N, C-alpha and C positions, 0 to 999 in steps of 0.2 A: 504494500500500499504506500502511495506517495504522501509526502508531507509537504503541506502548504505553510510558508512562514512569510511573515512581514514584520517591518519595523514601524510601528504605528508611532506618530510625533508624541511626545510627552512633555508637558508643560509642568515646570517644578512648581510644587505648591508654595504659598506665602510663608509656612514654616521652614522650609527648606532654605529660602533666600535669607530668613532671618538667622538661620543657622551659619550659613555661610560668613555673615558678619561677625558673629560670635568665634569662629573658628579662626577667622583672619586676627581677630584682636588677640585671641590666645597666642597665635603664631608670632605676632609681634612682640608680645612679652617675652617669648622663650628666645627669640633672636636677640632682644635687648639683654636677656639674662646671659647671653652667650652659649646657650645649649647647642646651636647650630648655626651655620651661614647658609642663606638662603641661596640655592642654586650651585653651591660649591660641590665639586666632586671629592669624595672623601674615601678613606679606606674602609669605613663601616659606618653604617646608618642604624646601629644598635646602641641605644640608650636605655637603660633599666628605669633610670629617673625620669626621663620623658615619657615612657611607657605608664608608669605609674600615675603620672599627673593627667596623662589622656585618659587612663582609667577612672579617675577621681572626677573627671569631667562627665562621665557617664557615656563616652564616645567610644567604649568598647562593648561589642554586645548590643548596639543601639537597637538592632530590630529583633533581638530574642525576646522571647515571653517573660512579662513582669513576674510571673509566678517562679522564674529560675534566676530573678535578680537582673534581667536584661531590662532594657530601655523601653521596649515595646513600641519603638519608633519606625517610620517607614523606611523602605528600602532607598527611597528618593532622598530622604535627609542623610541616610548613611553616604550615599555617592556624593553628596555635596560635601561633607567632612573629609572623605577620602581625597576627593579631587583637589581640594585645598592643601591637604597634607603632602601629596605627591607634587603638586606644582610648586610648592616651596622646598621641596625637597627635605622634609622634616624627617628624624630618624626614628621610623615606625617600625623596622624590620624586627625587632623583639617581640612585638605583640601580634606583628602583621597575619602570619598564617593562621593563629589561633582564632584571631577575630573574623577573619575571612572564610574559613572552611572547616577548620578542626572543630570549633565550637558548635557550629551548626550540626556537624556529623554526630557529635556526641549528644546533642539535645534530641535529635531525631531517631538514633539507633542505639545509643549507649544505655547501660544498665543504670539503675538509680544510684548505685554506689560509685560509678564512674562519674556521674553527674555531680555527686555531692563533693566527689574528692577534686575536681579539676574546674568545674565551671566558676565557682565564686573567685579563684585564682587567675583565670582568664580575665574575668570582669575587672579586677583590681590592677590588671596589666602586670601580674607576677607569674604568670605561666607562659612560657615560650615553646612554640611547638615547630616540628619539622615533618616532612611528608615522606614516608619510605615506599616509593614506588619503582623506580629505575634499578635494574642490576647490571653487573658487569657483562653478562652475556646474553641479554635480552634486548638491548638497545631500546627503540622506543616501542617495544611490543610488550606492554605492561602484562598482559596475559600470559606471557611466557615466564612469569616469574617462578623460580625454583626454591627461594630461600623458605624453608619449611617451618612450620609449627605443628610439633608432634605432642599428641596427647598424654598427660601425666597425671599424677595425683594431684587434684585441686587447680589444675591449670594446663599449660603448655611450655614446650621447650621450643626455643628458636635457634635455629642455625643457619648460617649464611650470609650474604652481604647484600648491602644497598648502596647505590653509588649515585653521584650527583645530588646529595641530599643537601639541599640548601638550608643552611643556618643550623646544621645539626651541632655543630661546636658550640653554640649558645643554648640550645634547646634544653628543656625540662623533659620534654614529652615528644614522643612520635606516635603518629597514627600510620602504621604500617600495613602493607598488603602482603600476606604470607600464603603460601601453599599448604592446605590442610587435607586435600584429597587430590587424586589424580584428575586430569580434566577427562572427558568423554569425547567420543567420536562425534556425538550430536552436538556438543556444547563445550568447546575448548575453553571457554572462560569460567565452565564450572570449576569448583574446588579450591577457589579463593576465599580467604577470610581477613577482615580487618582487625586489628588489635591495638589497644591503647596501651604504649610502652613506655614505662619509666626509664629514662635515659640514664639514671644513676644505678640502674641494676647491674650486678656483677655478670660480667661475660660480655659487655658492651664495648667496643673499642671504635672511637671517632678519629678517622685519620684525614686531615684537611688536604684538600686538593687546590694547589695555586694554579689560578688562571693566567691568561695573558697579560692582564693589567697588572699581574704581580701580587693581587689580592687574594685570599682565600675564603670565599664565600659558600662553596659547597664542598661536600666531604664524601668519603667513602665510611660506612658504619659496618663493622663486623661484628655477627652474635655468635657467640660460642655458648651454648647451652644457657640461653637466657631464659629465666622463669618467668612467665606472665600468668597471673591468676585469672581463673575463669570468669570474673566479673568483669575483666577487660577485653573480653570479646566484644566487638562492636557489630550489633546486629546478628543476622542469621549465618551460621557456620555454612562454608561453602559457597554463599551467594553474595559475596562482597562485590561482584563486577557491577551489579546495578547500583550499589551505593556509591561506588567509586565513579561511576557515570555521572550520577547527579551532583556529586561534590565538585566535579570538574566545572560544572555551570557556574559556581561561584567563583571559580578560579579565571576562568577564561574570558569574562565579559566586562571586567571592570576597567576604571580608567587606567590602571596600571599596565593596560595592554595597549594604550595610546600614548602615553606620557613619559615613557623612561628615557627617550633622547629628547625630549621636548626643549633643555637647556640649548641645544643646538640652535633651534630656531630662535629662541630668545636672544642669544648672544650674536646670531647673524643679523637681526633686526637691529640690535643696538651698535653692531659694528658698522652698518652701512649708513647709520644715521638718519636724518629727517629727509635727505633728497637723494634717494639712490637713483641708479640709472633705470631706465624702462624696462630693461631686460630682468635685472635685479628685482625691481618691484613686481613684475609680473611673475616670477619664481616664488616670491615669497607669499604672493597672493594665492598661487595655486596651491602651495603647502598648507596655508590657513585653512582654504576652502575645503581641501581633504581631511584635516583635522576636524573642522566642523562637523563634517557628514559623519566621520567615525564616532565622534562624540554623541552626536544624536541617536546613532545605532546603539550605543553602549548604554545611554540613559534608557532607551526603549526596553533594554533587556532588564535593567533595574526595575522598570514599571512591570515587566511580566513577573518578576520575582515577588514583587509586591502583591501581584494579584494571585500568588499562590501556585503560578505555574512552573514547570521544570524545562526552561528554554535551552537544552543542551545543544540543539542544532544552531539557534541563533547565536549563542554563545560562541561557537565553533566559528561561525562566520566572522564575527567581530574580532575575534583573536587572530584569525588567519590574516584578514585585511589588516588589523590593527599593528600586528607585528611586522608585517611586511612594510608598511609605511614607516615606522619607527626604524627598521633595519636600513632603508633606503635614504634615510634622511641625511647622515652626515654625507654621504657621497653626494647628494644633490645639493647640499650647502656648499660643498668644495667648489662645486662647478660654477655656483653663483659667486662665491667669495674664496680664493685660497687663502688659508691662515697666513702665508707670506705676505699676500698683498693686503691684509688686514693689519699688518703690523705697524703701519704708519698712521693707523686712526686712533684718535684720542680716546675713543669709546671701545675699543676692541680688545682691553687688556685681558679679558677672560676667554676670547674666542679660541685662540690656538689651544689652550689647555683643554676647554670643552671638546672641541674637535678630536683631538687626540685621544681623550678618554672614550669618548661615544664610538668612535671608529672602531676603537679595539674591543668594546662590547656588544657591537650590533650584531655579528655573527651569530651569537647565542639565543638573540630574540625570538627567532622563529624555531627554536628548539625546546626552550623551556615551556613547561605547561602543555606540551603536545606539539609535535613537529606538524610542518604545515602538510605534510603528506597523510599523516594520521587524521588531521582535521578535515581535509578534503575527502578523505574516506567516510567520515562521519556525516559530512554535509552530502555527499552523493548517495549514502543509504538513506538519509531523510529525505531526499527528493526522489526516491525510489529507483535509482539508476544502477543500484548494485545489491 
């Protein structure tokens, strides 16, 4: 059966606009405090102190039910808050994954014990999560995972490895996808289960992987007879593929999929000044128009989430188009203004540094969160083409 999707225009409600002003004021205060420098490229965006202050504002778990301590606010309000945080390059990585996807997964599928254990700490900005999906021998094929969880008295023993695990070196917890049964000929996705893993458990070794920028944001995680209690099984045994698919709708459609290389555009505009040539002005206008279209699509997905839908196909479209645009932006900017040509401009002090950093990170953008090939397979399946 084919799938029909569209991106309806969404108008942000007045409460979202009011929240934007509140978030901007908070960020100005944090900048004045010296917490971070807006737009600056840095070795880490991890700040436990900042995460705790965000939690104290009620901006972690904004959309979660009040019965569990959440804010009970709309996905559109959360969208505005996230957009401002990312546009200012605030240090959100500590609480980011927990707020975006791990918390919602635990609330939907986790045991009551797991909820009591971690949800309050997520909300206060004190629980940091990583996601255990990729493995050394399975590439982008998540369902080929072989790291095994074997049943034992009172729980499970985990053995194997996860790789490219962003933030694992700072994480308190992981939501990992592990094999609990063999796959079947009818369904190769069968046999995988999700677990909540305490990263301080004996037998876990986190090995940072240094990337091309010289930073170590992701890691290899090795499990050697790591015990996980029964209460940390998330959802139904062997059926995590459906949970993981729903989870990715949260990950793939947000403003983070269109704003990661935004400083390139910002610094380009600053560097060319108030009177760019017609060619440069047209190029900048084209990129801004592209960004505006992507943002409208992303906001539309937030509206679908607000309506209680699970827009996994629409989220895949946003992620594919958005990360392709992000990836191409440094190259397009260089064609409009080479960093060497900008050196004489009084307004271009940050352009060369920003271009250098974002040129290095650009190749990863169409890989993280699902490669473009995987996404296009999801989209094709949704359209009834495969």
